[in-house]
Each structure stands twice: as structure tokens, then as C-alpha cells.
C-alpha angles and dihedrals in degrees: 000000000000123000143181121238121200128180132190113231104218134159107232112235090351107068121132086240095056114119125233118224105232124211111279095016111136115238093239093052090048094049092046093051092045091051092050090053094049093045087054092054091049093046095054093044093050089051089053092048092050090053092051100041119119102190137048093247120067137173122198121190140180130195132269118282091017092141096043126105118215111284093228086071090065109088110177147018089258090056091050088058091043090053090052093051094047097053095038090056104031109036099064091043092052093047091051090050090049091053089054089061090063106061114191093233091063104028106025121227126318140161121222117209097195104208110238146284121212118215136177124227115200115232122193114206131172096265105029152355115255139159137241116213120233106187110166146163121224119213121203137161138197096236109049123076138185129188090281100045129275117016113249137197130194126210115190129205116239104202132049117222129205094260100046099098107026123268114015112208101177147338143203135187095293108022146043117212120219137180118217130183120317087026090288108171121204138177116225125194110242098221128036132200101207111135132210120278136201133188115191147125090299092054132249122331142165097246142082114252096226096162100075084129099043096213095042109059111181138194135202134222116190108212113278092024085073086069102032106040115076122233109275094008093122100036092121088067093058125084085215117023093194097083119185098189121039118198120208104200104187155151109211101350115125126196115273119213087208094059115118116217126192110271091246095064115106102171136024121205119197122193112179130181101190108122097236095047105024117150147071124288131178126199132182115236122213126183091346096309135100114262134177123346113249122230113250135182112244111206 
């Protein structure tokens, strides 16, 4: 089965469409406005991809942290919690609504791998307050539905890198230390244990539905997990472990010629938002190793 793959080239945190939080602007108003702007960018680029597609199966992907605002606009522990609640409640609803705009009869079928949003969950322990990172990609489509709209899957990142939450000013074996706005200092656990989730017609489950196109199972690596997670280590979180297309959704993670892919993978797609390496790249994979670079159209 052939498919089209489109990716949005977008500079994470530094795009011309990024919104500045003005003095006195509430965090919720800021986040809502920023999300509307970014949804508009995605909407127009999906429309363009649909016009240019050549097959009846299409993937559209965006880079890591696409939905995030700069962390130096977050000024307090209360705002960290407010940020979490906003994205947790609003992002999935907005993505489902977006899919409803692209009816299959007019636009044919496509899967949207929606970059990622990085959030912080406060943890109170006996000796300190620290945070666990929940950086995840949502996957939706315009042709699957559950009782509450479009089916949706969530794929979480395992490892925290030094750029994930603004300026890192130290680390130890267990934590990375970051500074947010107003010189707010936080401790973030280096490795998380959140697992994939899926909500669909067959109910809720701890897996990614990666067979939306039955003959094109896909997988996702979120940035540093590409380097740290072993091949096959998270197969239990995939509906179909034998992926054919692997998506590297990243911000500052180049391809590694030493990376070992599952033997089933045929293509790797990388969409990176880091300013010095932003863009989309596609490589063929043969016998678990990267092979030649594929020609792509850059528009």
C-alpha cells in the first residue's frame, strides 16, 4: 500500500507565528490565543497537503514541542499547574474538532501525528517538591470515531533532555534542574514511566493504535528517546509491533547511522523543530539500518 507523507517545517519556540505574552495577560488567555494561531497554521498546511496528495493514504506530522509556549513565560508553580490543566483538557478537544473539518468524502483519509506538548506534573515527596515530565504526542485521524468523536492515541516520551523545559542549570543522576520565568527554579525527574494510551471504539487501552492504515503500521520516537530507548523495548505499547514507518518527532535530534531499527521498518521520517536543523527528512531503512536519503519536495 502506497502513502503520502507530509511534514510541517516549523521552528520550535521561534516561529514567526509564535505569540508573545504581554504584560498583564492571563496565562489562560495567552495559551488559548497561541493555540488558535497554531491550529490555524496546521489547518492551512493540511489543506495544502490534501490538495497535493497522490494516494488515498496520507500522514501529516509536525515537530516536537509544537504546541508549547516558551517556558520563560511561565512565572510560578501555580502557572505550571494551570498550563498542565489547559493542555490536558483543550488540546485533544481541539484536535478532534480539527479532524471534523476534514470529512473523508471531500479530503480522503489521513492520520495526523500532532508533534508534542511538554507538561510538568507536581510531585510532593517527604523531602522536596519536584516535577515529572509528561511530554507526549497525540495521534488522530479523520476517519475513525469513538463514542466521543475521533479516536485518539497518546505516545509519551520516556527521557527528559537538557532543552525540554527552558534553561537547564544543572543535573545529577536523577534530576535535571531548570529555570523558568521570574527565576523560578524547578527539579525535573530525568526518566518517566508514563505509557501509551488509546481511546477508541474498542474502549480505553494502554497502547498506541498504530494501524489506522491496516497495511502501514507506524511507530514514534520522541527526540532523545531515539537514542536512549532500545529497539523493541516499547513493543508492548504498540497495537502492531512490526512498524513499517518510524517517525522521529524531535527538537535537536539528528539521525544516527548507528541506530538500530526493528527489521520491519522500511522508512524513517524525521521532523525536527530545532532552529539549526529544522525540517523534514526521509530515509530508507534496510535490515534495521538507515540507508539512502529520499528526495522530498520542500514547500
